[in-house]
C-alpha positions in Angstrom: 36.2 -41.0 -3.8 34.2 -40.7 -6.9 35.8 -41.0 -10.3 35.0 -38.3 -12.9 34.7 -41.1 -15.5 33.1 -43.8 -13.3 30.0 -44.1 -15.6 32.0 -43.9 -18.9 30.5 -46.2 -21.5 27.5 -46.9 -19.3 23.8 -46.0 -20.1 21.6 -44.9 -17.2 17.9 -44.0 -17.2 16.6 -41.2 -15.1 12.8 -40.9 -14.8 11.7 -37.5 -13.7 15.0 -36.3 -15.1 13.6 -32.9 -16.2 12.4 -31.9 -12.7 14.5 -30.2 -10.1 16.0 -33.2 -8.4 16.2 -35.1 -11.7 18.1 -32.3 -13.4 20.6 -32.3 -10.6 21.0 -36.1 -11.0 21.4 -36.0 -14.8 23.9 -33.2 -14.7 26.0 -35.1 -12.2 25.9 -38.3 -14.2 26.9 -36.5 -17.4 29.8 -34.9 -15.5 30.9 -38.5 -14.6 30.8 -39.8 -18.2 27.4 -41.4 -18.4 25.0 -41.6 -21.3 21.6 -40.7 -19.9 18.1 -41.4 -21.3 15.2 -39.4 -19.8 11.5 -40.1 -20.4 9.5 -36.9 -20.1 5.7 -36.4 -19.9 5.4 -32.7 -19.1 5.7 -30.5 -22.2 6.9 -27.5 -20.2 9.7 -29.4 -18.6 10.6 -30.8 -22.0 10.8 -27.4 -23.6 12.8 -25.9 -20.7 15.2 -28.9 -20.2 18.7 -27.5 -19.9 20.6 -30.6 -21.1 18.6 -31.5 -24.3 21.4 -30.5 -26.5 24.0 -32.6 -24.8 25.1 -35.3 -27.2 25.1 -37.9 -24.3 21.6 -37.1 -23.1 18.5 -38.5 -24.9 15.3 -36.8 -23.7 12.3 -38.8 -25.1 8.9 -37.0 -25.2 6.1 -38.0 -24.5 6.3 -41.1 -22.4 3.5 -42.1 -20.0 5.3 -44.1 -17.3 2.0 -45.5 -16.0 1.3 -47.2 -19.3 2.7 -50.8 -19.7 3.4 -50.5 -23.5 4.9 -47.0 -23.3 7.4 -48.1 -20.6 8.3 -51.3 -22.5 8.8 -49.3 -25.7 11.0 -46.7 -24.0 13.4 -49.2 -22.4 13.5 -51.5 -25.5 14.5 -48.5 -27.7 17.5 -47.7 -25.6 19.1 -51.2 -25.3 21.1 -52.4 -22.3 21.3 -50.1 -19.3 23.7 -50.1 -16.3 21.4 -48.3 -13.9 17.8 -47.0 -13.7 16.9 -44.2 -11.4 13.2 -43.6 -10.7 12.5 -40.0 -9.5 9.2 -39.5 -11.4 6.2 -39.2 -9.1 3.6 -36.8 -7.8 2.5 -35.2 -4.5 -0.9 -34.4 -3.1 -1.8 -32.6 0.1 -5.0 -34.4 1.2 -6.7 -34.1 4.6 -8.7 -37.2 5.5 -12.0 -35.5 4.7 -10.9 -34.8 1.1 -9.6 -38.3 0.4 -11.3 -40.1 -2.5 -10.7 -43.3 -4.3 -9.7 -41.3 -7.4 -6.9 -39.4 -5.4 -5.6 -42.7 -4.0 -5.6 -44.2 -7.5 -3.8 -41.1 -8.9 -1.1 -41.2 -6.3 -0.6 -44.9 -6.6 -0.3 -44.7 -10.4 2.1 -41.7 -10.3 4.4 -43.1 -7.7 4.1 -46.9 -7.2 2.9 -48.0 -10.6 5.5 -45.9 -12.5 8.3 -47.2 -10.3 7.2 -50.8 -10.6 6.9 -50.8 -14.4 10.3 -49.1 -14.8 11.9 -51.5 -12.4 10.5 -54.4 -14.5 11.8 -53.1 -17.8 15.1 -52.0 -16.4 15.8 -55.4 -15.0 15.0 -56.9 -18.4 17.6 -54.6 -20.0 20.3 -55.3 -17.4 20.9 -58.9 -17.8 23.5 -59.9 -15.2 24.6 -56.9 -13.1 23.1 -53.4 -12.7 21.7 -50.9 -10.2 18.2 -49.6 -9.5 17.6 -46.6 -7.4 14.1 -45.6 -6.4 12.8 -42.5 -4.5 10.4 -43.1 -1.6 9.8 -40.4 1.1 10.5 -39.8 4.8 6.8 -40.5 5.8 7.1 -43.9 4.2 9.7 -44.7 6.9 7.9 -42.9 9.7 4.2 -42.5 8.8 3.7 -40.2 11.7 5.4 -37.6 9.5 2.6 -38.0 7.0 -0.4 -36.3 8.5 -2.8 -35.0 5.8 -0.8 -36.8 3.2 -2.4 -40.3 3.4 -2.7 -41.2 -0.3 0.8 -40.0 -1.0 2.2 -41.9 2.0 0.5 -45.1 1.0 1.9 -44.8 -2.5 5.4 -44.0 -1.4 5.3 -46.8 1.2 4.6 -49.1 -1.8 7.8 -47.8 -3.4 9.7 -48.7 -0.2 8.2 -52.2 -0.1 8.9 -52.7 -3.8 12.5 -51.7 -3.3 13.2 -54.3 -0.6 11.2 -57.0 -2.4 13.2 -56.6 -5.6 16.5 -56.3 -3.8 15.8 -59.9 -2.7 14.4 -61.1 -6.0 17.2 -59.7 -8.1 20.2 -60.3 -5.9 21.3 -63.5 -7.7 21.6 -61.4 -10.9 23.9 -58.9 -9.1 21.3 -56.2 -9.6 21.4 -54.0 -6.4 18.1 -52.2 -5.6 18.0 -49.3 -3.2 15.9 -46.2 -2.5 16.5 -42.8 -0.9 13.9 -41.4 1.4 14.2 -37.6 1.4 12.4 -35.1 3.6 11.6 -31.8 1.8 13.8 -31.1 -1.1 14.7 -27.4 -1.8 13.0 -26.8 -5.1 11.2 -23.7 -6.4 7.9 -25.4 -6.2 8.3 -26.4 -2.6 9.5 -22.9 -1.7 6.4 -21.4 -3.3 4.1 -23.9 -1.5 5.8 -23.5 1.9 7.0 -19.9 1.9 7.2 -19.7 5.7 9.5 -22.7 6.1 13.2 -22.7 7.1 14.7 -23.5 3.7 18.1 -24.0 5.4 16.9 -27.3 6.8 15.8 -28.7 3.5 17.8 -31.1 1.3 19.6 -29.5 -1.6 19.0 -31.4 -4.9 22.7 -31.5 -5.5 23.3 -33.3 -2.2 20.5 -35.8 -2.8 22.0 -36.4 -6.3 25.3 -37.4 -4.8 23.6 -40.1 -2.7 21.7 -41.4 -5.7 24.9 -41.4 -7.8 26.7 -43.6 -5.3 23.9 -46.1 -5.1 23.8 -46.3 -8.9 27.6 -46.5 -9.3 29.9 -49.5 -9.7 31.5 -48.3 -6.5 28.4 -49.6 -4.7 29.2 -53.3 -4.5 27.4 -54.4 -1.3 24.4 -52.1 -0.5 21.0 -53.5 -1.6 17.6 -53.3 0.0 18.5 -50.0 1.8 16.0 -47.2 2.3 18.5 -44.4 2.9 17.2 -41.4 5.0 18.1 -38.1 3.3 16.7 -35.6 5.8 19.2 -32.7 5.8 18.8 -30.8 9.0 15.1 -31.5 9.4 
């Protein structure tokens, strides 16, 4: 059972916290007593952010999570963190004939690089004990699901490998590192892009947020290195 105050007195970072899934995660963490810091790069998401006026939410704009210095400055300014949740990333539908080095580089920077840099800085701020939760994707666990998504799948596979590598590297510091691997999340953007899909089979952001919150919580004492399938009914 979750405790409504389980994050009381703890600071958590949520990258991508102004997006659909990120907003669900931030709301849940605030409900459970957390102080939440959110780096934001998209001006429209910053302006429309629904929790900017919450006294326990600190939305910092602009922060480029693919830039070494920007990530270091963001984490250093917030001081010690209990958990860092890395949702920020990007998607590209790319049939093989359209793949370019530039698209692969873009997808790697948006997904793998941002995650790695945030993991590095979060671990610096945790000291002894903490939680890191990344977001990979279903095709990273089963690449046959990734037809026409090759650069994206490569980038998200990097996130999966990074998660398991760091779970081993940071275990002696009691920093548990895990990732969720969602299928399609039910967001307005995905509904617009895939209007003919069966939305009932998609993962609701609130449900994915519950899984993330457990992995980031002090209740999680033994799970590390897991890539948790979050597939809904798909």
